[in-house]
C-alpha positions in Angstrom: 63.2 -1.4 -21.4 61.2 -1.8 -18.4 59.3 0.9 -17.1 58.1 0.6 -13.6 54.7 1.0 -13.0 53.5 3.4 -10.7 50.0 2.6 -8.7 47.2 5.2 -10.5 44.7 6.2 -7.8 40.7 5.7 -9.2 39.3 9.3 -10.2 38.9 12.3 -7.7 40.8 9.9 -5.3 44.6 10.7 -3.6 46.3 7.9 -3.6 46.7 8.6 0.4 43.9 9.3 2.1 44.5 12.7 4.0 43.6 13.7 7.4 41.3 16.3 6.1 39.5 13.2 4.7 39.5 11.5 7.5 38.3 14.3 9.3 35.3 14.8 6.6 34.4 11.1 6.6 34.6 11.1 11.1 32.0 14.5 10.6 29.7 12.7 8.6 29.9 9.8 10.7 29.2 11.9 13.7 26.0 13.7 12.0 24.8 10.3 11.6 25.3 9.1 8.5 26.4 5.0 8.1 29.3 4.1 7.1 28.7 3.6 3.1 27.1 6.8 2.8 30.0 9.1 5.0 32.3 7.3 2.8 30.6 8.4 -0.6 30.6 11.9 0.6 34.4 12.3 0.8 34.6 10.1 -2.7 36.0 6.7 -1.3 33.8 3.1 -1.1 33.0 2.1 2.7 35.4 -1.3 2.2 37.8 0.9 1.7 37.6 3.0 4.7 37.7 -0.4 6.7 40.9 -1.3 5.3 42.2 2.1 6.9 40.3 2.1 9.7 42.1 -2.0 10.1 45.5 -0.2 9.8 45.6 3.0 11.3 44.9 2.4 15.2 44.1 6.0 15.9 41.7 6.2 13.1 40.0 2.8 14.3 39.3 5.2 17.9 38.4 8.1 16.2 35.6 6.0 14.0 34.6 4.1 17.5 33.8 7.6 19.4 31.9 8.9 15.8 30.3 6.0 15.9 28.8 6.1 18.8 27.7 9.8 18.7 26.3 9.1 14.9 24.0 6.4 16.6 22.9 9.2 19.3 22.0 11.2 16.4 20.1 8.6 14.5 18.2 7.7 17.7 17.0 11.1 18.1 16.1 11.2 14.5 13.8 7.6 14.9 12.1 9.3 18.2 11.0 12.8 16.8 9.8 10.3 13.8 8.0 8.2 16.2 6.3 11.5 18.1 5.5 12.6 14.8 3.5 9.2 13.9 2.5 8.8 16.9 1.5 11.6 18.8 1.2 14.4 16.2 -0.3 12.2 13.6 0.0 12.0 9.9 -2.1 13.1 7.6 -3.8 10.9 5.1 -6.1 11.8 2.2 -9.4 9.7 1.8 -10.3 9.4 -1.9 -13.9 8.3 -3.1 -14.2 7.3 -6.8 -11.1 9.1 -7.4 -11.8 12.2 -6.0 -10.3 14.0 -2.5 -13.0 13.5 -0.3 -11.3 14.5 3.1 -8.3 14.4 4.9 -7.7 12.8 7.7 -5.0 12.5 10.6 -4.2 8.9 11.4 -1.5 8.2 14.7 0.1 5.1 15.5 -1.5 3.5 18.6 1.5 0.5 18.3 4.2 3.4 18.0 2.7 5.3 20.6 2.7 2.0 23.3 6.4 1.6 22.7 7.1 5.6 23.1 5.7 5.3 26.4 7.2 2.1 27.1 10.3 3.9 26.5 9.7 7.1 28.7 8.3 6.1 32.0 8.3 2.2 33.7 5.0 2.8 34.8 4.3 1.9 31.0 6.8 -0.9 31.1 5.4 -4.4 31.3 6.1 -5.6 34.5 6.7 -9.8 34.9 8.3 -11.0 38.1 9.1 -14.3 38.8 10.5 -15.9 42.0 12.3 -18.7 41.7 13.4 -21.1 45.2 15.8 -23.7 44.0 15.4 -25.8 47.2 12.7 -26.6 49.8 11.6 -25.4 52.9 14.2 -25.1 55.7 16.9 -25.5 52.3 15.8 -29.5 52.2 16.0 -31.1 48.3 12.7 -29.8 46.2 10.0 -33.0 45.9 7.9 -33.2 43.1 4.9 -35.4 42.6 3.4 -35.8 39.6 0.7 -38.0 38.8 -0.2 -38.8 35.4 -3.8 -40.0 34.4 -3.7 -41.8 30.6 -6.8 -42.7 28.8 -6.8 -45.1 25.8 -8.7 -43.3 22.9 -9.3 -47.1 21.9 -11.7 -47.9 24.6 -13.1 -44.4 25.7 -14.2 -41.8 24.0 -13.6 -38.1 24.9 -17.3 -37.3 25.5 -18.0 -40.7 27.6 -14.7 -39.9 29.7 -15.3 -39.5 33.4 -12.9 -38.4 36.6 -13.1 -41.7 38.1 -12.7 -43.6 34.4 -9.0 -41.7 33.9 -7.6 -41.8 37.3 -5.6 -45.0 37.6 -5.8 -47.1 40.6 -2.8 -48.7 42.0 
């Protein structure tokens, strides 16, 4: 007698990913969770959710939208932390011989610099370069190069003068 084997789902999982589970997963992504954490939240692995994503175009599109929202949320969290460390400062305990002497507020100048650059154009690095690919009047560029060679075996660096290092034609 041969019995037909049925595939069992791991404990706590349903054989099929329900719309409710998909929605919970997408909400977790929207809240800023990364894929693996969001999948774990609904009882699956990130790898399994990726497989489902590739099989379901609607879920894929919803996932992409949720990811964009989640990135904005994470960026806001990062910006808040940068603000806290750069502007508000973080308390740092100072000990001497194992005893707390005082608590100082430490600020991050580097974070403040990058934060300021992200907020206002006035603080950004300015670098402009003008490239001209042709000479005056559209003529081809001409470059004059003069190379002066000094044989180190003949002239020591402290003995070299401008006259000795110039080749004459």
